[in-house]
C-alpha positions as CSV (number, residue, x, y, z in Angstrom):
1,M,-86.3,-53.7,60.5
2,N,-83.6,-51.2,60.0
3,I,-84.4,-48.2,57.6
4,E,-81.6,-46.5,55.6
5,I,-82.0,-43.7,53.1
6,K,-79.2,-44.4,50.9
7,I,-77.1,-41.5,49.4
8,I,-78.5,-41.7,45.9
9,A,-81.9,-41.7,47.5
10,Q,-81.0,-38.5,49.5
11,E,-79.8,-36.7,46.6
12,E,-82.9,-37.8,44.4
13,L,-85.0,-36.4,47.4
14,Q,-83.0,-33.0,47.2
15,L,-83.8,-32.9,43.3
16,I,-87.6,-33.7,43.9
17,R,-87.7,-30.9,46.5
18,E,-85.9,-28.4,44.4
19,Y,-88.2,-29.1,41.4
20,I,-91.4,-28.6,43.4
21,A,-89.9,-25.6,45.1
22,R,-89.9,-23.8,41.6
23,D,-93.5,-23.2,42.1
24,S,-93.8,-23.5,46.0
25,E,-91.5,-23.8,48.6
26,F,-94.3,-24.7,51.0
27,Y,-95.4,-27.8,48.9
28,A,-91.9,-28.8,48.3
29,N,-91.1,-29.0,52.1
30,K,-94.6,-30.7,52.7
31,T,-94.0,-33.3,50.1
32,I,-90.3,-34.2,51.4
33,F,-91.8,-34.4,54.9
34,E,-94.7,-36.7,53.7
35,I,-92.2,-39.1,52.0
36,K,-90.0,-39.1,55.0
37,E,-92.9,-39.9,57.2
38,K,-94.0,-42.7,55.1
39,I,-90.4,-44.2,54.9
40,K,-90.2,-44.1,58.8
41,K,-93.5,-46.2,58.7
42,L,-91.9,-49.0,56.9
43,K,-90.2,-49.9,60.2
44,N,-93.8,-50.9,61.5
45,F,-95.2,-52.0,58.3
46,P,-92.6,-53.6,56.2
47,E,-95.1,-54.8,53.7
48,M,-96.6,-51.5,53.0
49,G,-95.1,-51.4,49.3
50,K,-96.6,-53.2,46.3
51,Q,-94.7,-56.1,44.9
52,T,-93.6,-55.7,41.4
53,E,-90.8,-57.4,39.0
54,V,-88.3,-55.3,37.1
55,D,-85.8,-57.4,34.8
56,G,-86.7,-60.5,36.6
57,K,-86.1,-59.2,40.1
58,K,-88.8,-58.7,42.6
59,L,-89.1,-55.4,44.3
60,D,-91.2,-53.6,46.6
61,K,-92.7,-50.3,45.4
62,L,-94.0,-47.7,47.8
63,F,-96.3,-44.8,46.4
64,I,-96.1,-41.4,48.1
65,N,-98.1,-38.7,46.6
66,R,-98.4,-40.7,43.2
67,I,-94.6,-41.0,43.1
68,G,-93.4,-44.7,43.3
69,F,-90.4,-45.3,45.2
70,F,-88.5,-48.9,45.1
71,I,-87.5,-50.2,48.3
72,N,-85.5,-53.1,49.2
């Protein structure tokens, strides 16, 4: 399995980081690190996500620190 973080996802990660950094630079960096580490684990465990349906389309959702991320 090849893992690719799309440009829009990278931009959203940056926005998440900036939002958390308003309160804590430490937790902003920690959160982004944890998100990226869990994404890397998808390579070995591609079925980690919870399957859900959105607009009739089946998608996998990966939860990291109570934030849901759609993966495909």
